[in-house]
C-alpha positions as CSV (number, residue, x, y, z in Angstrom):
1,M,-141.2,-147.7,241.3
2,Q,-141.8,-145.1,239.1
3,R,-145.4,-144.9,239.6
4,V,-144.7,-145.3,243.4
5,D,-142.4,-142.1,242.9
6,R,-145.0,-140.4,240.9
7,F,-148.0,-141.4,243.2
8,R,-145.9,-139.8,246.3
9,R,-144.8,-136.3,244.1
10,I,-149.0,-135.8,243.3
11,T,-149.6,-136.4,247.1
12,Q,-146.8,-133.9,247.6
13,V,-148.9,-131.4,245.5
14,F,-152.2,-131.9,246.9
15,L,-150.5,-131.5,250.2
16,Q,-149.4,-128.3,249.7
17,K,-152.7,-126.7,248.0
18,N,-154.7,-128.4,251.2
19,I,-156.6,-130.4,249.1
20,F,-157.0,-133.8,251.8
21,Q,-157.9,-131.3,254.2
22,Q,-161.0,-129.7,252.0
23,L,-162.2,-133.6,251.7
24,Q,-161.8,-133.9,255.3
25,Q,-163.5,-131.0,255.8
26,K,-166.3,-131.8,253.5
27,Q,-165.5,-128.4,251.8
28,P,-165.8,-127.8,247.9
29,V,-162.8,-129.0,246.2
30,I,-160.7,-126.3,244.3
31,F,-158.0,-128.7,242.5
32,P,-155.0,-127.1,240.9
33,T,-154.9,-126.5,237.2
34,A,-152.8,-127.9,234.9
35,A,-150.2,-124.4,234.8
36,T,-150.1,-124.5,238.8
37,F,-148.9,-128.6,238.3
38,R,-146.5,-127.7,235.7
39,K,-145.1,-124.8,237.9
40,L,-145.0,-127.0,240.8
41,A,-143.1,-129.8,238.9
42,S,-140.7,-127.1,237.7
43,N,-139.8,-125.7,241.1
44,E,-139.5,-128.7,243.5
45,R,-138.6,-131.2,240.4
46,L,-141.9,-133.6,241.1
47,F,-142.2,-135.0,237.8
48,S,-138.5,-135.3,236.5
49,S,-138.2,-138.4,234.4
50,S,-134.1,-138.5,235.1
51,S,-132.9,-137.7,238.5
52,Q,-130.4,-135.1,237.0
53,V,-129.4,-132.1,239.2
54,K,-127.4,-129.2,237.6
55,M,-125.3,-127.7,240.4
56,S,-124.2,-123.9,239.6
57,Y,-120.4,-123.8,239.0
58,G,-118.5,-120.2,238.6
59,I,-115.4,-118.8,237.6
60,V,-112.8,-116.5,239.0
61,E,-110.1,-115.0,237.1
62,R,-107.0,-113.9,237.7
63,G,-104.2,-112.4,236.2
64,C,-104.2,-110.7,232.9
65,P,-105.4,-113.3,229.9
66,N,-102.5,-113.9,227.2
67,S,-100.3,-114.2,230.1
68,L,-98.2,-116.8,231.8
69,E,-99.9,-115.5,235.4
70,Y,-103.8,-116.0,234.0
71,R,-105.7,-118.2,236.0
72,V,-109.4,-119.5,236.1
73,F,-110.2,-120.6,239.6
74,F,-113.9,-122.3,240.0
75,S,-116.4,-121.6,242.4
76,G,-118.9,-123.7,244.0
77,P,-122.6,-123.4,244.5
78,N,-122.1,-122.3,248.0
79,G,-119.7,-120.1,246.7
80,N,-116.5,-122.3,248.1
81,T,-113.8,-122.4,245.8
82,V,-113.5,-125.9,244.7
83,S,-111.3,-128.0,242.5
84,P,-112.7,-128.4,238.8
85,F,-110.5,-131.5,238.6
86,H,-111.2,-133.5,242.1
87,D,-114.8,-131.6,243.8
88,I,-117.1,-131.6,240.2
89,P,-118.8,-134.7,240.5
90,L,-117.8,-136.4,237.4
91,F,-121.8,-138.2,237.5
92,A,-124.6,-135.8,237.1
93,N,-127.4,-138.1,237.7
94,T,-127.8,-141.5,239.3
95,E,-128.4,-143.5,236.7
96,K,-124.7,-142.3,236.0
97,T,-125.6,-141.7,232.6
98,V,-124.7,-138.1,232.4
99,M,-121.3,-136.7,232.8
100,N,-120.6,-133.4,234.0
101,M,-117.3,-131.6,231.8
102,V,-115.1,-129.3,232.2
103,V,-114.6,-127.1,229.3
104,E,-111.3,-126.0,228.9
105,I,-110.9,-124.8,225.5
106,P,-113.8,-123.4,223.6
107,R,-114.6,-124.6,219.8
108,W,-112.4,-122.4,217.0
109,T,-110.1,-121.0,219.6
110,N,-106.2,-122.0,219.5
111,S,-105.1,-121.2,222.8
112,K,-104.0,-124.8,224.6
113,M,-105.7,-124.3,227.9
114,E,-105.8,-127.2,230.9
115,I,-106.7,-127.6,234.0
116,C,-103.5,-127.5,235.9
117,K,-102.8,-130.5,237.9
118,E,-99.7,-129.5,239.7
119,E,-101.0,-126.1,241.1
120,K,-103.5,-126.1,244.3
121,M,-107.5,-125.8,243.2
122,N,-105.7,-126.7,239.8
123,P,-106.8,-123.8,237.8
124,I,-107.4,-123.7,234.3
125,K,-103.9,-122.4,232.7
126,Q,-102.5,-122.2,229.6
127,D,-99.8,-124.7,228.8
128,V,-96.3,-123.5,228.2
129,K,-93.1,-124.5,226.5
130,K,-90.0,-123.5,226.4
131,G,-91.5,-120.3,228.3
132,A,-93.8,-119.6,226.1
133,L,-97.7,-119.8,225.8
134,R,-98.8,-122.7,223.8
135,Y,-101.3,-122.2,220.5
136,V,-102.4,-125.4,218.6
137,K,-101.6,-124.2,215.0
138,N,-104.5,-123.6,212.3
139,V,-103.9,-126.9,210.0
140,F,-106.0,-126.5,207.0
141,P,-108.8,-126.9,207.1
142,H,-108.9,-127.0,210.5
143,H,-109.3,-123.8,212.6
144,G,-107.9,-124.0,215.8
145,Y,-109.9,-126.8,217.8
146,I,-113.0,-128.5,216.0
147,W,-114.8,-129.0,219.6
148,N,-115.2,-128.0,223.1
149,Y,-112.4,-129.7,224.5
150,G,-112.0,-129.7,228.3
151,A,-112.4,-132.8,231.1
152,L,-114.3,-135.5,232.8
153,P,-113.6,-134.4,236.2
154,Q,-112.8,-136.9,239.2
155,T,-110.8,-139.2,236.5
156,W,-107.2,-139.9,236.1
157,E,-105.3,-141.9,233.9
158,D,-103.1,-143.6,236.5
159,P,-99.1,-143.6,235.0
160,K,-98.7,-147.0,236.8
161,H,-101.6,-148.7,235.0
162,E,-101.3,-150.3,231.7
163,T,-104.1,-151.1,229.5
164,P,-103.4,-154.6,228.0
165,E,-105.0,-153.5,224.6
166,T,-102.2,-151.2,224.0
167,K,-99.4,-152.2,226.1
168,T,-98.9,-148.2,227.1
169,L,-99.4,-146.6,230.6
170,G,-101.0,-143.7,231.5
171,D,-100.5,-140.4,231.0
172,N,-101.2,-139.1,234.5
173,D,-104.1,-136.3,233.3
174,P,-108.1,-136.5,233.5
175,L,-109.5,-137.8,230.9
176,D,-110.0,-135.5,227.8
177,V,-113.2,-134.9,226.3
178,C,-114.5,-133.5,222.8
179,E,-117.6,-132.4,222.9
180,I,-119.4,-132.4,219.4
181,G,-122.7,-130.1,219.5
182,Q,-123.4,-127.5,217.9
183,K,-122.8,-124.5,220.8
184,V,-119.4,-122.8,221.0
185,H,-119.4,-123.1,225.0
186,T,-117.1,-120.8,227.1
187,R,-114.2,-121.4,229.1
188,G,-114.6,-122.7,232.6
189,A,-118.2,-123.7,231.8
190,V,-119.5,-127.3,233.3
191,I,-121.4,-129.0,231.1
192,Q,-123.9,-132.0,230.8
193,V,-122.6,-134.7,228.5
194,K,-123.7,-138.1,227.5
195,V,-120.5,-140.2,226.2
196,L,-120.5,-141.7,222.8
197,G,-117.5,-143.2,222.6
198,V,-113.8,-143.0,222.4
199,M,-110.5,-142.9,220.4
200,C,-106.9,-144.3,222.1
201,L,-104.1,-142.1,221.1
202,I,-101.0,-142.8,222.1
203,D,-98.9,-139.6,223.1
204,E,-95.3,-140.0,223.4
205,G,-95.8,-143.8,224.2
206,E,-98.5,-142.8,226.8
207,T,-102.0,-143.8,226.6
208,D,-104.2,-140.8,226.1
209,W,-107.9,-141.1,225.8
210,K,-110.0,-139.1,223.9
211,V,-114.1,-139.3,225.0
212,L,-116.0,-138.4,222.3
213,A,-119.6,-137.1,224.0
214,I,-122.3,-134.6,223.2
215,D,-124.2,-132.0,225.2
216,V,-127.3,-133.4,226.5
217,T,-129.2,-130.3,225.6
218,D,-127.6,-130.0,221.8
219,P,-130.6,-130.9,218.7
220,L,-129.0,-133.7,218.3
221,A,-128.2,-135.4,221.1
222,S,-131.4,-137.3,221.3
223,D,-130.3,-138.8,218.2
224,L,-126.9,-139.9,219.2
225,N,-126.5,-142.6,221.7
226,D,-123.5,-144.3,220.4
227,I,-120.5,-143.8,217.9
228,E,-122.6,-145.2,215.0
229,D,-124.6,-142.4,215.3
230,V,-122.3,-139.9,215.1
231,E,-121.3,-141.2,211.0
232,K,-125.0,-141.2,210.5
233,H,-126.1,-138.1,211.6
234,M,-122.7,-135.8,211.5
235,P,-120.9,-137.5,208.5
236,G,-117.1,-136.9,208.0
237,F,-116.9,-136.1,211.6
238,L,-114.8,-138.6,212.7
239,K,-113.0,-139.0,209.9
240,A,-112.2,-134.7,210.8
241,T,-111.2,-135.8,214.2
242,Y,-109.2,-138.6,213.5
243,E,-107.0,-136.3,211.2
244,W,-106.9,-133.6,213.3
245,F,-105.6,-135.4,216.3
246,K,-103.0,-137.2,213.5
247,I,-101.5,-134.1,212.0
248,Y,-101.7,-131.1,215.1
249,K,-98.6,-131.1,216.2
250,I,-96.8,-131.5,212.6
251,P,-96.3,-128.1,212.3
252,D,-94.4,-127.9,215.8
253,G,-91.7,-130.3,213.9
254,K,-93.0,-133.5,215.6
255,P,-94.0,-136.6,213.6
256,E,-97.7,-138.0,213.1
257,N,-99.3,-138.8,216.3
258,K,-100.0,-142.6,216.4
259,F,-103.5,-144.2,217.2
260,A,-104.5,-147.8,218.7
261,F,-107.6,-149.4,217.3
262,N,-105.7,-148.1,213.9
263,G,-107.7,-144.9,214.3
264,E,-111.2,-146.6,215.0
265,A,-113.6,-144.8,217.5
266,K,-114.8,-147.7,220.4
267,N,-118.1,-147.4,221.1
268,K,-120.4,-146.4,223.8
269,E,-120.1,-149.6,226.0
270,Y,-116.1,-149.6,225.8
271,A,-115.5,-145.8,226.4
272,M,-117.7,-145.8,229.8
273,K,-115.5,-148.8,230.7
274,V,-112.8,-146.4,230.2
275,V,-114.3,-143.6,232.3
276,N,-115.4,-145.8,235.1
277,E,-112.0,-147.2,235.3
278,C,-110.2,-143.8,235.6
279,N,-112.8,-142.8,238.0
280,K,-111.7,-145.8,240.1
281,Q,-108.2,-144.7,239.7
282,W,-108.9,-141.3,240.7
283,Q,-110.5,-142.6,243.8
284,Q,-107.5,-144.4,244.9
285,L,-105.1,-141.1,244.1
286,I,-107.7,-138.7,246.0
287,G,-108.1,-141.1,248.8
288,K,-103.9,-141.2,249.0
289,E,-104.0,-144.6,248.4
290,C,-101.5,-144.7,246.1
291,D,-98.1,-141.9,245.0
292,N,-99.4,-138.8,243.9
293,H,-97.3,-138.4,241.0
294,G,-97.0,-135.1,241.5
295,I,-100.5,-133.8,241.6
296,A,-102.0,-131.5,243.6
297,C,-105.1,-133.2,245.3
298,E,-106.5,-130.3,247.6
299,N,-110.4,-130.1,248.0
300,T,-112.8,-128.6,249.9
301,S,-115.7,-131.4,249.3
302,V,-114.7,-135.0,249.6
303,A,-115.5,-136.2,252.5
304,S,-113.1,-139.2,252.9
305,S,-110.2,-137.6,251.2
306,P,-106.7,-137.0,253.2
307,Y,-106.1,-133.9,251.5
308,K,-109.4,-132.0,252.3
309,I,-108.7,-128.0,252.7
310,T,-111.0,-125.9,254.6
311,P,-113.3,-123.4,252.2
312,E,-111.4,-120.5,254.3
313,D,-108.0,-122.1,252.9
314,G,-109.2,-122.6,249.5
315,K,-110.0,-119.1,249.6
316,K,-106.4,-117.7,250.2
317,I,-105.0,-120.1,247.4
318,V,-107.0,-117.6,244.8
319,E,-106.5,-114.7,247.0
320,T,-102.5,-115.2,246.3
321,Q,-102.8,-114.7,243.0
322,P,-102.7,-111.3,241.1
323,Q,-106.1,-109.4,240.2
324,L,-107.5,-110.0,236.9
325,G,-106.1,-107.4,234.4
326,A,-106.6,-106.7,230.8
327,A,-106.0,-109.3,228.0
328,K,-102.2,-108.8,226.7
329,P,-102.3,-109.0,223.0
330,V,-101.8,-112.2,220.8
331,A,-99.3,-112.1,217.9
332,D,-100.5,-112.4,214.4
333,E,-99.0,-115.5,213.8
334,I,-101.8,-117.6,215.8
335,D,-104.0,-117.0,212.8
336,K,-101.7,-118.4,210.1
337,W,-102.9,-121.3,207.7
338,H,-100.6,-124.4,208.1
339,Y,-100.5,-126.6,205.3
340,V,-99.9,-130.4,206.0
341,K,-99.6,-133.2,203.1
342,L,-100.0,-137.0,204.3
């Protein structure tokens, strides 16, 4: 099949350069140079070995950063407002081996940002506890989040679904992702990742999967294909990830977090089972086949969804928010080190 596709693509190049016409008229044939073929392949994706399609997404910031009003909305390739929860596709290629990831929290930062499930078009906002903005503490030796942290779009952990291995219910969120590559991504970036494994946190009695993935453009991406490769090429990283999740709430007066599987990171096959399962649960959610549990399901592109709205209505939702303003000052407290003895 790949050979047939390549032949068709080469035929397209020949047609574009009128080579067949030259042959029929017995004219001297001028074949495209290698540079021409490369340019055409780049422009038309004629020789791509992957069917990955990278779509361009933008962000629209509203309100003042570091304030209760701050929101990050998303726009799609055509400029329409889109939901990062519902409109951005989960899979970035037809083989379903590459996922889109929405970056909520860049590595080394402390602001606990998340896709807001309850607000229309699901902007990213900072989590609030008792009326105050939430910041993750620096628990020595970890500073802020130790990965680019975010979510897999078009996934949902159904709070009525019980995981057989843990006997716990879903946490009513999209799947969380820890992207472990070397680049620090920006808030609101939509990047392409491949899944390597998954950890299962039991957060206040709920299943809270943590998918481990790597940016497909990372220098180590070709070497990391399953969970055992992480320990081989990034020794200590899985242990640090386990420790981070175990202790990060302790400075706030909470007990250490518990894990399923004794904290073991499950392999890629298991992780993809979780991803596909949560995608099916999202399909039921967006198709109104189950209770929405307070989730705002408005979207502008899911054709079969009863919650679909017009691009104009999506734009109006953004326009009701205050314009982007100057960032509010942040207390020095967020830079403080906290020490935990295990």
